[in-house]
Structures are given as C-alpha cells and as structure tokens.
matplotlib code that plots the C-alpha trace (Angstrom):
import matplotlib.pyplot as plt

x = [-36.4, -33.5, -31.8, -29.7, -26.3, -24.5, -21.6, -19.8, -16.6, -16.7, -17.1, -20.6, -22.2, -21.4, -24.5, -27.9, -26.7, -26.2, -22.9, -24.3, -27.5, -28.2, -30.6, -31.3, -27.8, -26.0, -24.3, -23.7, -21.1, -21.0, -17.7, -15.4, -13.0, -10.1, -11.7, -10.7, -14.0, -12.5, -10.4, -12.5, -9.1, -7.6, -4.1, -1.3, -0.3, -1.8, -0.7, -2.1, -5.3, -5.8, -5.2, -7.9, -10.3, -9.9, -10.3, -13.6, -14.8, -13.9, -15.9, -19.0, -18.5, -18.2, -21.3, -23.2, -21.8, -19.6, -15.9, -13.5, -13.9, -17.5, -16.5, -17.3, -16.6, -14.7, -14.5, -11.4, -11.4, -8.0, -7.2, -4.3, -3.3, 0.2, -1.4, -2.4, 0.6, 0.8, -3.0, -2.8, -0.1, -2.3, -5.4, -3.6, -3.1, -6.9, -7.5, -4.7, -6.7, -9.9, -9.7, -13.0, -13.6, -12.4, -12.3, -9.9, -10.3, -8.6, -11.1, -10.9, -11.5, -12.8, -14.7, -12.7, -9.6, -9.1, -6.6, -8.6, -12.2, -13.4, -16.9, -17.6, -20.2, -20.3, -22.5, -23.1]
y = [24.7, 22.3, 20.8, 17.6, 18.2, 15.1, 14.7, 11.6, 13.7, 13.0, 9.7, 8.4, 8.4, 5.3, 5.6, 7.3, 10.8, 13.2, 14.5, 18.0, 19.9, 23.4, 25.2, 28.8, 30.3, 27.9, 24.7, 22.0, 19.5, 16.1, 15.1, 14.0, 11.2, 10.7, 8.2, 8.8, 8.7, 7.2, 4.4, 4.0, 3.8, 5.8, 7.2, 6.5, 9.1, 12.2, 14.6, 12.6, 11.9, 15.6, 16.6, 14.0, 15.3, 18.8, 17.8, 16.0, 19.1, 21.2, 18.8, 19.3, 23.1, 23.2, 21.1, 23.6, 26.7, 27.6, 28.1, 27.9, 31.6, 30.9, 28.5, 29.9, 26.9, 23.6, 20.8, 18.6, 15.2, 13.5, 10.0, 11.4, 15.0, 14.1, 14.6, 18.2, 20.0, 18.1, 18.4, 22.1, 22.6, 21.1, 22.8, 26.2, 25.9, 26.1, 28.9, 31.4, 34.5, 35.2, 31.7, 30.1, 29.4, 26.0, 23.3, 20.3, 17.2, 13.9, 11.1, 7.4, 6.3, 7.4, 5.6, 3.3, 3.7, 7.2, 9.5, 12.7, 13.8, 17.4, 18.8, 22.1, 24.9, 27.5, 30.6, 32.8]
z = [-9.1, -9.4, -12.5, -12.4, -14.1, -15.6, -18.0, -19.3, -18.9, -15.2, -13.4, -13.1, -9.6, -7.6, -5.5, -5.3, -6.0, -8.9, -10.1, -9.5, -8.9, -10.2, -7.9, -9.0, -9.7, -7.3, -8.5, -5.9, -7.1, -5.3, -3.9, -6.8, -6.4, -8.8, -11.2, -14.8, -16.6, -19.7, -18.1, -14.9, -13.0, -10.2, -10.8, -8.4, -5.8, -4.2, -6.9, -9.8, -7.9, -7.0, -10.7, -11.7, -9.1, -10.4, -14.0, -12.9, -11.2, -14.3, -16.6, -14.4, -14.1, -17.9, -18.4, -16.2, -17.8, -14.8, -14.3, -11.4, -11.0, -10.0, -7.1, -3.7, -1.4, -1.5, 1.0, 0.7, 2.2, 2.6, 3.5, 5.7, 6.5, 5.1, 1.7, 2.5, 1.1, -2.3, -2.6, -1.9, -4.6, -7.3, -6.0, -6.1, -9.9, -10.3, -7.8, -8.4, -7.2, -5.3, -3.9, -2.6, 1.0, 2.0, 4.6, 4.6, 6.7, 7.2, 7.2, 8.0, 4.4, 1.0, -1.7, -3.9, -1.7, -3.0, -1.3, -2.0, -2.6, -3.2, -3.0, -4.6, -4.6, -7.3, -7.8, -10.8]

ax = plt.figure().add_subplot(projection="3d")
ax.plot(x, y, z, "-o")
ax.set_aspect("equal")
plt.show()
C-alpha cells in the first residue's frame, strides 16, 4: 500500500508527481529543487540553493515522521561538477555520521534553472 506525502513547507510539485510516496516503511522523496515554498523563489548560488534543497527535504521527512538519520540513499544532480565541493559542504552538515549511499551527476539542465536537485530515499 502506498501513501502520498505532501506538505506546504516544501515546494509544490511542478508536474504530475508527488512530493513523496510512503510505501510500507520506505519513503521515496522526489527530487527537490531549491524553491523556497514561502516566496516561490530560488536563492542565488550553489551554497544557498543546496541549503534550501536540504530544508525542503527536511520538511518532507518531518511530514512523514522520518529524520535525516533514516535516509539510506541520495541522488544529487548538479548543473555543473564545479558545484560538487560547495554542495558537499552543505550536504555534510545534514549527514555527519552514518552517511547514506549516494550518487552525484552533472546534468545538462535542471528544472527552473536550478543548480542542484536532490532525490532521497529513507527507511524506518
């Protein structure tokens, strides 16, 4: 059985998808871009954008009753690999120990001109 997870504390979906799906004890969070859910704006720079993405992920985790400790896998999409180091510095603040498995890719483009998008899987 699956349950749709949705919160106004993260940006609304910009297409035909859900913010997250809870299937059994596994939470699948759609790729989050750095849209501030209150202002609907994207901050400037990779550091601020990564921070916003992580806050969006946190809001969805909270809504579903999960924490960053429950995250087992992340996929990080970057507009350019030059953003890897500063993205990683922000990301590391959220995963200080027992870090999840992760992949990071540079892609040709991201929605809304974002510099970073992160997809997350968590398990209880």
